[in-house]
C-alpha positions as CSV (number, residue, x, y, z in Angstrom):
1,A,128.9,139.0,81.1
2,E,130.5,135.9,80.1
3,I,127.5,133.9,80.9
4,G,125.3,136.5,78.9
5,G,126.6,135.3,75.6
6,W,126.4,131.5,76.5
7,L,122.8,132.1,77.9
8,Q,121.6,134.1,74.8
9,E,122.9,131.3,72.5
10,R,120.9,128.7,74.4
11,L,117.9,130.5,75.5
12,Q,115.1,132.3,73.5
13,L,112.2,134.3,75.2
14,I,109.0,134.5,73.2
15,H,106.3,137.2,74.0
16,A,103.0,135.3,73.4
17,S,100.3,133.2,74.9
18,S,101.8,129.9,75.8
19,L,98.5,128.2,75.0
20,T,98.9,128.9,71.4
21,A,102.7,129.7,71.0
22,L,103.6,126.2,72.0
23,T,102.5,124.8,68.9
24,D,104.3,127.1,66.6
25,I,108.0,126.7,67.9
26,T,110.5,125.3,65.5
27,P,112.9,123.7,66.0
28,R,111.2,121.9,68.8
29,P,113.2,122.4,72.0
30,Q,114.5,119.5,74.1
31,V,113.2,120.9,77.3
32,V,110.2,123.1,78.2
33,Y,110.1,124.6,81.6
34,L,106.8,125.8,83.0
35,D,106.6,128.1,86.1
36,P,102.8,128.9,86.3
37,M,101.8,131.0,89.3
38,F,101.4,129.1,92.4
39,P,97.8,128.4,93.4
40,H,96.4,130.5,96.4
41,K,97.2,128.9,99.8
42,Q,94.8,129.3,102.7
43,K,96.5,130.5,106.0
44,S,99.6,131.5,104.8
45,A,101.9,134.7,105.0
46,L,101.6,137.2,102.2
47,V,103.6,136.9,99.2
48,K,106.3,139.6,98.4
49,K,104.9,143.1,97.4
50,E,106.1,142.7,93.9
51,M,104.3,139.6,93.2
52,R,101.1,140.8,94.9
53,V,101.0,143.7,92.4
54,F,101.7,141.3,89.6
55,Q,99.0,138.9,90.6
56,S,96.5,141.9,90.9
57,L,97.4,142.9,87.3
58,V,97.1,139.6,85.7
59,G,94.5,137.8,88.0
60,P,94.4,134.2,89.0
61,D,96.3,131.6,86.7
62,L,93.1,129.8,85.5
63,D,94.5,128.2,82.4
64,A,97.8,126.7,83.8
65,D,96.5,123.2,83.6
66,G,96.1,123.7,79.6
67,L,99.7,123.9,79.4
68,L,101.1,120.6,80.3
69,E,99.9,118.6,77.2
70,P,101.2,121.1,74.5
71,A,104.5,121.3,76.4
72,R,104.7,117.6,76.4
73,L,104.0,117.5,72.6
74,L,106.6,120.1,72.1
75,A,109.6,119.1,74.0
76,T,111.5,116.4,72.6
77,K,113.0,115.2,75.7
78,R,111.2,116.4,78.9
79,V,108.9,119.0,80.5
80,V,109.8,120.5,84.0
81,V,107.0,122.1,85.9
82,K,107.6,124.1,89.1
83,R,105.2,123.7,91.7
84,P,104.9,124.5,95.4
85,D,105.2,121.5,97.6
86,Y,101.6,121.7,98.8
87,A,100.0,121.8,95.3
88,P,98.7,119.1,93.2
89,P,100.4,118.2,89.9
90,L,99.7,120.4,87.2
91,A,96.3,119.2,85.2
92,N,96.3,116.5,88.0
93,V,98.7,114.3,85.9
94,A,101.0,112.6,88.4
95,T,104.6,111.8,87.7
96,P,106.8,109.4,89.6
97,N,109.8,112.0,88.5
98,A,110.1,114.9,90.7
99,V,112.9,116.9,92.5
100,V,111.7,118.2,95.9
101,T,113.4,121.0,97.5
102,K,112.3,122.9,100.6
103,G,108.9,124.5,99.6
104,H,108.9,123.6,95.9
105,R,108.7,120.5,93.8
106,F,109.9,120.2,90.2
107,D,107.7,117.5,88.3
108,I,109.5,116.0,85.2
109,Y,107.5,114.5,82.6
110,A,108.6,112.7,79.3
111,G,108.2,114.9,76.1
112,T,107.4,113.5,72.6
113,P,110.7,112.2,70.7
114,V,111.2,113.4,67.1
């Protein structure tokens, strides 16, 4: 539980629509992390049962591209976007800064300094 207190001091979870809530957060965070649902991939194995249930409840993530610009305006340092290695960049905005792992890519965008 030692990390619990440390994490609670540094992380705030907000229950709201990201499309509107990203403009109302104060003070502005240094980093915004976006983890939209992965786009459907043809000819792939099924995702885990829990994610299939979740996806059936919320439907496809059709508005994910609209998150990048508000996130960049909110973050004072950077925005990190988790993507599958096969997917195009969010909102088709390429970045030279990415961390690539097996199966995933973390695209890193500049934020808007204070």
